[in-house]
MARKE-840191 format. One record per residue: x, y, z of N, C-alpha, C, O in turn; residue in three letters. Coordinates in Angstrom, 3 decimals, always signed. Each point is the difference from the previous one (the first is absolute). Layout:
<atoms>
ATOM|X|Y|Z|X|Y|Z|X|Y|Z|X|Y|Z|ALA .
...
</atoms>
This chain:
<atoms>
ATOM|-8.927|+5.924|-12.146|-1.109|-1.571|+0.228|+0.396|-1.004|+0.856|+1.010|-0.696|-0.100|MET .
ATOM|-2.032|+0.657|+1.111|+0.520|-1.267|+0.797|+0.145|-1.342|-0.211|-0.228|-0.569|-1.067|ASN .
ATOM|+0.584|+0.091|+2.020|+0.232|-1.963|-0.801|-1.397|-0.534|+0.409|+0.036|-1.216|-0.186|ARG .
ATOM|-0.990|+1.505|+0.558|-1.329|-0.457|-0.487|-0.437|+0.330|-1.384|-0.572|-0.829|-0.709|ILE .
ATOM|+0.787|+1.791|+0.406|-0.133|+0.700|-1.495|+0.814|-0.891|-1.379|-0.306|-0.377|-1.130|GLU .
ATOM|+1.735|+0.327|+2.214|+0.715|-1.191|-1.374|-0.140|-0.703|+0.256|+0.708|-0.634|-0.783|LYS .
ATOM|-1.256|-0.253|+1.556|-0.302|-1.464|+0.341|-1.281|-0.567|-0.828|-0.085|-1.146|-0.442|LEU .
ATOM|-1.146|+2.427|+0.286|-1.091|-0.123|-0.816|+0.599|+0.561|-1.485|-0.977|+0.459|-0.592|LYS .
ATOM|+1.814|-0.357|+0.015|+0.559|+0.184|-1.626|+1.288|-0.725|-0.255|+0.821|+0.217|-0.891|ASN .
ATOM|-0.794|-1.393|+2.130|+1.242|-0.533|-0.567|+1.350|+0.804|-0.393|+0.447|+0.164|-1.135|ASP .
ATOM|-0.061|+0.167|+2.021|+0.945|+1.444|-0.265|+1.349|-1.077|+0.511|+1.083|+0.161|-0.563|LEU .
ATOM|-1.207|-1.131|+1.531|+1.008|-0.646|+0.783|+0.057|-1.076|-0.422|-0.949|-0.762|-0.184|TYR .
ATOM|+2.768|+0.452|-0.145|+0.518|-1.175|-0.282|-0.231|-0.856|+0.620|-0.479|+0.155|+1.123|SER .
ATOM|+0.808|-1.682|-1.778|-0.229|-1.235|+0.988|+0.948|+0.122|+1.230|-0.485|-0.427|+1.048|PHE .
ATOM|+1.382|+0.786|-1.002|+1.329|+0.536|+0.683|-0.129|+0.513|+1.582|+0.534|-0.396|+1.036|GLU .
ATOM|-1.641|+1.632|-1.373|-0.745|+1.180|+0.585|-0.943|-0.620|+0.876|-0.087|+0.245|+1.203|GLU .
ATOM|-0.712|-1.164|-1.926|-1.073|-0.910|+0.391|+0.253|-0.803|+1.162|-0.823|-0.009|+0.915|LEU .
ATOM|+1.772|-0.599|-0.865|+0.604|-0.644|+1.007|+0.385|+0.673|+1.034|-0.276|-0.394|+1.133|ASP .
ATOM|+1.013|+1.581|-1.369|-0.030|+0.383|+1.364|-0.852|+0.828|+0.760|+0.130|+0.283|+1.191|THR .
ATOM|-1.354|+0.227|-2.272|-0.916|+0.641|+0.533|-1.068|-0.998|+0.909|-0.890|+0.392|+0.755|LEU .
ATOM|+1.275|-1.835|-1.080|-0.730|-1.119|+0.580|+0.483|+0.034|+1.319|-0.576|+0.247|+1.060|GLU .
ATOM|+1.993|-0.604|-1.377|+0.638|-0.034|+1.410|-0.267|+0.783|+1.322|+0.309|-0.354|+1.138|LYS .
ATOM|-0.956|+1.505|-1.532|+0.179|+1.567|+0.657|-1.447|-0.548|+0.034|-0.063|-0.728|+0.991|ASN .
ATOM|-1.143|+0.756|-1.641|-1.224|+0.284|+0.475|-0.171|-1.632|+0.890|-1.136|-0.313|+0.356|ALA .
ATOM|+2.133|-0.499|-0.096|-0.568|-1.552|+0.464|+0.232|+0.495|+1.235|-0.899|-0.112|+0.834|THR .
ATOM|+2.060|+0.711|-0.498|+0.383|+0.487|+1.171|-0.915|+1.002|+0.897|-0.352|-0.204|+1.162|GLN .
ATOM|+0.002|+1.501|-2.090|-1.197|+0.442|+0.528|-1.628|-0.436|-0.045|-0.987|+0.642|+0.361|LEU .
ATOM|+1.103|-2.007|-0.955|-1.518|-0.411|+0.027|-0.646|+0.627|-0.870|-1.180|+0.145|+0.321|ARG .
ATOM|+1.566|+0.457|-1.670|-0.873|+1.294|-0.807|-0.581|-0.965|-0.557|+0.778|-0.703|-0.646|ASP .
ATOM|-2.502|+0.179|+0.623|-0.486|-0.936|-0.848|-0.047|+0.959|-1.142|+0.638|-0.490|-0.932|ALA .
ATOM|-1.028|+1.410|+0.689|-0.587|+1.315|-1.077|+1.335|-0.275|-0.997|-0.103|-0.148|-1.218|GLU .
ATOM|+1.367|+0.106|+1.959|+1.045|+0.098|-1.225|+0.645|-1.665|-0.358|+0.673|-0.503|-0.900|THR .
ATOM|-1.137|+0.171|+1.807|+0.436|-2.019|-0.267|-1.016|-0.145|-1.037|+0.165|-0.811|-0.911|LEU .
ATOM|-1.305|+1.614|+0.997|-1.105|-0.269|-1.239|+0.172|+0.251|-1.393|-0.376|-0.641|-0.982|ARG .
ATOM|+1.049|+1.754|+1.097|+0.283|+0.702|-1.334|+1.305|-0.354|-0.935|+0.215|+0.189|-1.197|LEU .
ATOM|+0.558|-0.777|+2.240|+1.419|-0.248|-0.434|+0.022|-1.647|-0.442|+1.092|-0.514|-0.242|ILE .
ATOM|-2.595|-0.457|+0.125|-0.714|-1.166|-0.376|+0.236|+0.718|-1.186|+0.994|-0.079|-0.721|THR .
ATOM|-2.127|+0.882|+0.559|-0.637|+0.470|-1.331|+0.785|+0.457|-0.565|-0.169|-0.399|-1.152|ARG .
ATOM|+1.102|+1.108|+1.186|+1.452|+0.519|-0.713|+0.140|-1.108|-0.737|-0.322|-0.090|-1.185|SER .
ATOM|+0.925|-1.000|+2.029|+0.832|-0.714|-0.277|-0.517|-1.116|-1.455|+0.520|-0.400|-1.041|ARG .
ATOM|-1.927|+0.237|+1.806|-0.926|-0.657|-0.841|-0.369|+0.795|-1.347|-0.614|-0.756|-0.753|ALA .
ATOM|+0.759|+1.822|+0.299|-0.291|+0.753|-0.960|+1.655|+0.217|-0.858|+0.178|-0.064|-1.216|SER .
ATOM|+0.392|+0.206|+1.794|+1.507|-0.141|-0.677|-0.087|-1.242|-0.345|-0.021|-0.159|-1.220|LYS .
ATOM|-0.039|-0.784|+1.846|+0.097|-1.578|-0.845|-0.820|+0.143|-0.788|+0.697|+0.176|-1.000|THR .
ATOM|-2.060|-0.091|+0.556|-0.716|+0.487|-1.019|+0.487|+0.679|-0.796|-0.224|-0.240|-1.186|ALA .
ATOM|+1.195|+1.497|+1.623|+0.248|+0.343|-1.706|+1.158|-0.551|-0.635|+0.342|+0.582|-1.029|LYS .
ATOM|+0.503|-1.786|+1.477|+0.816|-0.419|-0.565|+0.928|+0.202|+0.836|+0.838|-0.787|-0.440|GLY .
ATOM|-0.199|+1.435|+1.645|+0.697|+0.717|+0.435|+0.563|-1.304|+0.987|-0.824|-0.823|+0.398|GLU .
ATOM|+2.385|+0.682|-0.003|+0.485|-0.763|+0.367|+1.262|+0.011|+1.641|+1.049|+0.637|+0.094|GLN .
ATOM|-1.641|-1.511|+0.894|+1.431|+1.164|+0.849|+0.691|-0.450|-0.879|-0.252|-0.578|-1.057|PRO .
ATOM|+1.706|+1.064|+1.863|+1.240|-0.725|-0.431|+0.689|-0.676|+0.700|+0.000|+0.339|+1.183|LYS .
ATOM|+0.674|-1.283|-1.482|+0.532|-1.211|+0.731|+0.568|+0.490|+1.049|+0.252|+1.201|+0.104|SER .
ATOM|+0.002|-2.034|+0.755|+0.858|+0.150|+1.228|+1.234|-1.010|+0.330|+0.667|+0.070|+1.032|THR .
ATOM|-0.449|-1.124|-2.188|+1.039|-0.529|+0.010|+0.080|+0.140|-1.599|-0.902|+0.398|-0.737|VAL .
ATOM|+2.465|-0.905|+0.295|+0.595|+0.035|-1.236|-0.147|-1.563|-0.816|-0.582|-1.029|+0.344|ASP .
ATOM|+1.158|+1.276|-1.222|-0.263|-1.555|-1.048|+0.687|-1.027|+0.895|-0.522|-1.112|-0.073|ALA .
ATOM|+1.585|+1.211|+0.917|+0.398|-1.119|+0.772|-0.310|+0.247|+1.660|+0.773|-0.187|+0.940|ASP .
ATOM|-1.767|+0.532|-0.924|-0.989|+0.050|+1.547|+0.959|+0.632|+0.955|+0.026|-0.324|+1.187|GLY .
ATOM|+0.705|+1.159|-1.668|+0.681|+1.117|+1.265|-1.252|+1.168|+0.116|-0.685|+0.699|-0.746|GLU .
ATOM|+0.828|-0.921|+1.890|-1.198|+1.386|+0.478|+0.631|+1.587|-0.587|+1.230|+0.052|-0.030|PRO .
ATOM|-1.759|+0.844|-0.294|+0.469|+1.340|-0.375|-0.311|+0.843|+0.936|+0.589|+1.074|-0.121|LEU .
ATOM|-1.414|-1.165|+1.165|+0.074|+1.260|+1.164|+1.057|-0.564|+0.566|+0.371|-1.168|+0.112|THR .
ATOM|+0.175|+2.488|+0.324|+0.858|+0.135|+1.147|-0.152|-1.165|+1.723|+0.743|-0.822|+0.536|LYS .
ATOM|-1.889|+1.299|-0.275|-0.744|-0.480|+0.927|-0.318|-1.927|-0.375|+0.020|-0.884|+0.856|ARG .
ATOM|-0.234|+0.729|-2.055|-0.027|-1.230|+0.090|+1.266|-0.765|+0.038|+0.172|-0.889|+0.834|ALA .
ATOM|+0.742|+1.218|-1.739|+1.586|-0.261|-0.104|+0.821|-0.134|+1.500|+0.959|-0.760|+0.129|ARG .
ATOM|-1.580|+1.773|+1.188|+0.472|-0.095|+0.720|-1.279|-1.185|+0.885|+0.579|-0.607|+0.901|ARG .
ATOM|-1.655|+0.334|-0.980|-0.368|-0.801|+0.504|+0.209|-1.714|+0.018|+0.021|-0.926|+0.811|GLU .
ATOM|+0.137|+1.205|-2.475|+0.375|-1.261|-0.749|+1.408|-0.700|+0.728|+0.108|-1.188|+0.303|ALA .
ATOM|+0.992|+2.317|-0.101|+1.268|-0.223|+0.672|+0.054|-0.422|+1.492|+0.874|-0.565|+0.658|LYS .
ATOM|-2.047|+1.010|-0.367|-0.124|-0.603|+1.548|-0.093|-1.544|+0.361|+0.503|-0.787|+0.803|ALA .
ATOM|-1.400|+0.790|-1.811|-0.758|-1.341|+0.085|+1.238|-1.315|-0.225|-0.045|-1.107|+0.538|LYS .
ATOM|+1.022|+1.568|-1.403|+1.006|-0.741|-0.399|+0.901|-0.518|+0.967|+0.951|-0.698|-0.354|ARG .
</atoms>
């Protein structure tokens, strides 16, 4: 199954959609960007929520976010 079919069937998680969106933006792939938007809306309508990127104390959970926050200090 290719990525277009997976997008149409909402098989990607919110995190995977973020990665696909970054790649599609760089490639200027309008079809994929439209499908990503539709997939996010569908997931939200079904009640799915994206995982939080910060913990209860406001500290970033991802390695990249921690590194960027450290650089800003």
